[in-house]
C-alpha positions as CSV (number, residue, x, y, z in Angstrom):
1,M,-113.0,-90.1,-30.4
2,S,-115.9,-88.1,-30.4
3,E,-119.1,-89.8,-29.8
4,T,-121.9,-90.0,-32.6
5,S,-125.4,-90.7,-32.6
6,E,-125.0,-92.5,-36.0
7,P,-124.4,-95.9,-36.3
8,I,-120.7,-96.8,-37.4
9,H,-119.6,-99.3,-40.1
10,C,-116.6,-100.2,-41.9
11,E,-116.0,-98.4,-45.4
12,R,-114.8,-101.3,-46.8
13,C,-116.6,-104.8,-45.2
14,G,-119.6,-103.0,-43.7
15,R,-118.8,-104.3,-40.1
16,D,-120.8,-102.9,-37.2
17,R,-118.8,-101.2,-34.8
18,A,-121.9,-101.9,-32.1
19,A,-120.9,-105.5,-32.4
20,D,-117.3,-105.0,-31.2
21,T,-116.3,-104.9,-27.6
22,G,-113.3,-103.8,-25.6
23,V,-109.9,-103.3,-27.5
24,D,-111.7,-104.1,-30.7
25,A,-114.2,-101.3,-30.5
26,L,-111.0,-98.9,-30.0
27,A,-108.9,-100.0,-32.5
28,W,-111.5,-98.6,-35.5
29,A,-109.6,-96.2,-37.7
30,S,-111.2,-93.1,-39.1
31,D,-110.7,-90.8,-42.0
32,T,-112.2,-87.3,-42.4
33,D,-112.3,-85.2,-45.6
34,A,-114.7,-82.8,-47.2
35,S,-117.4,-85.8,-47.7
36,G,-117.4,-86.6,-44.1
37,T,-116.1,-89.5,-41.9
38,Q,-115.2,-92.8,-43.0
39,W,-114.5,-95.7,-40.7
40,L,-112.2,-98.9,-41.0
41,C,-112.5,-101.7,-38.8
42,P,-109.4,-103.3,-37.2
43,D,-109.3,-106.1,-39.6
44,C,-109.4,-103.9,-42.9
45,A,-107.3,-101.2,-41.4
46,R,-104.6,-103.9,-40.8
47,D,-104.9,-105.1,-44.7
48,H,-105.0,-101.4,-45.9
49,V,-102.6,-100.1,-43.7
50,R,-100.2,-99.0,-46.9
51,D,-103.0,-96.9,-48.0
52,I,-103.4,-95.2,-44.7
53,E,-99.7,-94.3,-44.3
54,G,-99.7,-93.0,-47.9
55,K,-102.1,-90.4,-46.6
56,L,-100.0,-89.0,-44.2
57,P,-98.0,-85.8,-44.7
58,R,-94.6,-85.8,-45.7
59,E,-93.2,-84.0,-42.7
60,Y,-94.7,-87.3,-40.5
61,W,-91.6,-89.2,-42.0
């Protein structure tokens, strides 16, 4: 994961990554497209895993 000077917040719930420590800080999921990088906290990533899997290329499966 690359470091950024911008604060990271969950795209869905607004949770601040800076408040997380240890494993929780490493469990954030990112999605990068033409509009930039969006982040999901571990809780939202678990809740929306089907949406994330749906974006994987067919070759992955």
